[in-house]
Each structure stands twice: as C-alpha cells, then as structure tokens.
Steps between C-alpha positions, in 0.01 A plus 500: 500500500525219247820485297490361147791353306520408133735214409590545135562199281615458141419818311444713809831619641372850583174680580426785260444830676630382836650792694777323689528619859752247629694190401516235771796261498380251758727242661303188592572181697462316169743700289445780252173577319490528121594866532424823677133544585367827366264699716315757300185696439254446218169682473560641846531155659807328640603172336804272517646337190738205466609350165499125564776421250717799590514843341650360178319164503814298575361259764337184360184366668669214686772732638272774639538543875128488570547492876715813502255681271192431711679548831635839386155620397359384833782683681396821324144456623343371179178309566359473144676372188396496137736268315522548123581189298549417132356152442415247233138424420368145532124541522318595179389843622854602603648601166802729462432859615219394734522607866396274786481491878560138612319362802696177554854370458683169456869490584723297266824668612776323691805591702372846593487609862129482571472665840666726753533225762718238333757516780270544801173333401236424761150361459337841536673616180258312274282744305165457330544539124160380379442826314841641403388842379339782694143541378478872578801579281375267228170687489678833502704396195187387320319823583797707385497315168128570468558868580749517213283294261765227492398136476637291784422133567387422853657184637709209380774285645858621463747214450841603636793328326870505571641676195696661360426279198152495357295185546466201269173429320456188716546701819234747387265214415547364852442845651180539299383163634583626850272798442755774435376796297837675468867430559770721649831468683482746791166441675654276763627527765418872478132446584557269796773720649263796492239288680753406770549870579127582476546714190194508276618385156352466151633461147427706190593268214563594138482209258793549263492176298313175455668235712711232331317281249188719485591699189670442168877531509745572778473766769736789432611779732436749220129409501486514879670840513258639242202386708654638819552841340130536431362321803703683762336827398170358625664353810638843589155655458354246740780546753461877488129461577571262788754743646267796454220321685700427814 
C-alpha cells in the first residue's frame, strides 16, 4: 500500500484534523530530521507529516537537514511526498495568493549536501533528473484543486536559492532570464534526494509575494504572513482531497 507524506513549509506546521496515531523520532545515518514525524489518520486514510522548519519554525532553509528528513520518511515506508512551499512570484501570472504546481527546477543553492552518497560514491549512483517532479502527483494536485474550485497554475520552473535572506532585484532579473517562474529556498536538494530513494515527489507552491524588484516598495514579512494566512486555507483543502483520494 502506498504511503503518503506531507512536508509542511512556511505557514504549514500542522495538518488540521489529523488524528495523530504515533510520533516517530527517527535516528538516521545523516543526523536528526527537523523533528518527530507524525503518523496520523485524516479522512480515514493514513498520512505522515513533517514540518520542514521544525515544529516552531526555528530551522532556516540553509540549515535544514534535508538528507535526514528524506531518509527518515523512506525508513518509515513513505513512497509519495507532497512538499508544500511558500514562494515568490516571478512570472506575470504568479501573483500573491496564487497556487502553482511547478514542473521544473533550477538549483542556485550552494554548500548543501546534495546526495546520500557523498562518502561512498560510485558511478551507478548517478540519477536521471530530467523531470524533477512526479507527474502523477502533479496531476492529482491539479485535480484536487479543480474538485475544490480553486485556481491552480499548472507548470513553471522553481528557482531554488540559498536563503535565508530574500533575493536582490538583480538576482530575480537573472532568474527571470533563466526561465524561472517562482523562487523559493527549500526546493533543493529535497527533490533530488527523494529521487535518489525512488520516492515520488511534487511541490504544491503558494505564491506569497512578488519577488524582489517586481512590485513597488520593499517586501515585508507582515505582507507575506497575511498572504500565507489566506492561502494556506486553500492548500489545506487541496491536501485533504489528495489524502482522501488515496
């Protein structure tokens, strides 16, 4: 039986209505995950939940132990992941409060452990990453949005930056020229680590602000938090539908 996990990002540190059955504190060869992994029941279906930044959002993007997180989920038998992300909009149709399911990614991060085989790499450890996101999960997210009469943009390239600072206007201009539709800080190496362990992975992205230089004035956390408060209600509706349809 397939096992689904939700990785919660900024604004999603808990799943509403989740009947917690067990908390898993997994020890991994790569250190500790962001926190205990919750195994629970929602709409009669089992689901695992892990807050990427920790239960109280105390782990910045560049300090997240992505390897421990993905390895721990794999250890628990998870074979499908929906990763929730709060991102900045670059493309014109990705305004604040819009939801999107990216289909490509560009990695601008540095210094992060990118794979599970850094210390014992062999040539057979190369993976194909032509299409980073699982198409079946992408389509399921889009269908769930349709079921709930929620607009969700299909496709777009996620540009993964280092953080924790927001980007400069010049960096966003470069990313737009590279073809990025949105910008976030946690998309990599999460996606590639899931691929290494054959876990189907897709991202549900909530655009929470225009990226740097694309709106009047500075980006403020107050504005972002206001957008998250409204947008996460729709994200939770979509996730509930995905879980229900397992």
